[in-house]
C-alpha positions, 0 to 999 in steps of 0.5 A: 314827140321823143325827148331832145336828148334821144333826138340828140343821140340818135341824130349824132349816132347817125353821123360820121363813122369815125372819130379823128383829130383834124388839127395839124394835118392840113397840107399847105403848099403847091400840091398840084390839086386835081380838078374836082368835077363841076357836079361834085364838091370834093374827091377822095383819091384811091377810095371807092365812090370817091367822088361826093357829088353835089346831089349827095351833099345835099343830103349830108347837109340835112343830116348834119343840120339834123344833128345840130338840132335844126329844122331848117338850113340856114340862109347864105348870109347866116354864119351857122351855114359854115358849121352845117356844111363843114360838118357835112362835108367831113362826114362824107369825107371820113365815110370814104376814108373809112371805106378807102382803108378797108379796101386797101386791107381787103376788109369786107362786110356781108349783109349778116354784118350790117344787119347785126350792126342795124339791129344794134343801132335801132335797140341801142341808140334809137330805142327799139323798133318804135323809136326807130320809126319815130326818129324816121318820121321826125328826122326832117330838115326843109321838109325833106328826109334827113335820114331814110332807112337806106341812110341808117343802113349805110351808117350800119355798114360803116359801123360794121366796116369800123368794127373789122378795121379795128379788129385788124388794126389792134390785136386782141392779145395783149402786147408783151412787156419786158420784165426789165420795163416792169422793174423800171417802172417800179423803181422810177414810181416808187413813191406809188407803192409806198404805204405811208406811216399811220397812228390810231391816236386818242385826242382831246381839243379844247379852246381852254388850257385849263380845261385841258389840264383838268382832263389831263389829271383825270386821264392819269399816266395809264388811262384805259379806253373808258377813261378817254370816253368819259374825259372826251365826252366831258372835255372834248370840243371836237364833235367828230371824235368826242363820242369815240373817246377821242379815237381817230384811226390811221392818221397819216402825217401832215393831216392835222396842223403842225403842232398836233402832227409833230406831237402825233409822230413824236410820241411813244405808243401809250404815252399822255402827251400834253398839253400841246398848244395849237392854232385851234386850241390846246390838245392831249393825246395818246397813240394807242398804235403805231404802223411804220411805213412800208413799200409794197413788194414788186410781186404784189403789183407786177400785174398791175403795172404790166397792165398800166404799161400794156394800156400805155403801149396800146394807146401809143399804137392808136395814136400812131395809127390815127396819124398815120391814117389822117395823114395818108387820106387827107393827102388824097383828099381835094375840095371845090373851093367853096367848101374846104375844110381841114381834111381836104390836102388843099386847105389854106395853111394855118394862119402864120403865128408870127407876123414879122419873121421874115425881112418883108414883115419886119420892115412893115412891123411896129417897132414895138412888136418888133421888141416884144418878138414872136411867141414860141411855136411849141408850148414850153415844157415844164420844169421836172424834178431830178431823176424823173424824166423817164416816161413810159408808155401811156404817161405824161412827163411829170412837171413842177407846178409853175406859179399858182395852182389852178383848178384842173379842167375835166380831160378832153382826151376820150378813149377810142370809140367814146363820144365827145360830150356836149350839153345835158350829157349828150354827145356833142355835134360832130361826134361818132360811132367808133374811132380810127383803130390802132396799128398793130 
């Protein structure tokens, strides 16, 4: 049997053809829901083969269950059945969205394109022909095949369509970036291009001030490197540097305890300075070389800035296309009442975030709740440093930390085409090949 990681990856790759963000796109209110035929679970208007029949949905359910590593569909009273049904219907809807968008743009694929996509899936995702055969044999739910060769080829077709759609919507040539915007970025982010002042310094540390006094006497006023090597070996308790004559290279201000830091950056080159009383003990130092702070010229970083801005513009286009794509096709998608998902235009509106924002609710509300008020419907924006509120394409607004600093979680935003990671590094349920392309 295949390892579980491969089994999960193979199953998920053969899932939906698009990665979309569902939140915030459900359309609320009376929109005149078209009737869904009795033998169907959903209809995507203006999409080829837009009706999702009960028979097709049963196959989608087996695929979704297999993606979730289930050998059987959960019984009706099992809450996991809801997850299986939602994943199955979402995948079926997205496939029709993709075909609908491709049709409206005049995008088609031929058998050669599908064959190439199919071969790529077999080789890269299923481990070659043997892995493919094992996959077909093992992908069974309730004793029925979750995936057949025809089903895998359908995924290959969707993948090829998705590739063509992305090629059309996101031109290969990089977007133009005006020189004025490059200069504005350079000026607004000057600190990114600054090289701080550094010092190469020899340091001897000892918790006993008397020992440092003897070290200073042995060094004299003009010690040579060999003198420092001898003194450091004899007196220094700093294990990291005593074997190198106490030498620390490229020391930047702020790296050491305050007393030592101040002495290093106040000392003249070649001057023996000590004793210096610090938190860790007593020091004697000599700065060997001082390098002043400098700013990298714009000419040396222009290409780097252009690439950064191009990536930001491209990401903006991706986001805009994704939002337009989801909004358009959600408005055309209608589901049977017992299987509504957020991709359906007739999905219920989001829960009311404030339970007493109108007169009737206030009359029935607990007085203590009224005093507390409603939470802000939009997350508050953090405080920013004066003069730093300019945001360039792809940049987040810089904010000042509010309250104690906490560990930063791994980013959840995925680049176009990436699979969300699940347990043990495998793609998470609901992952897919490709992503909605960016608008031109």
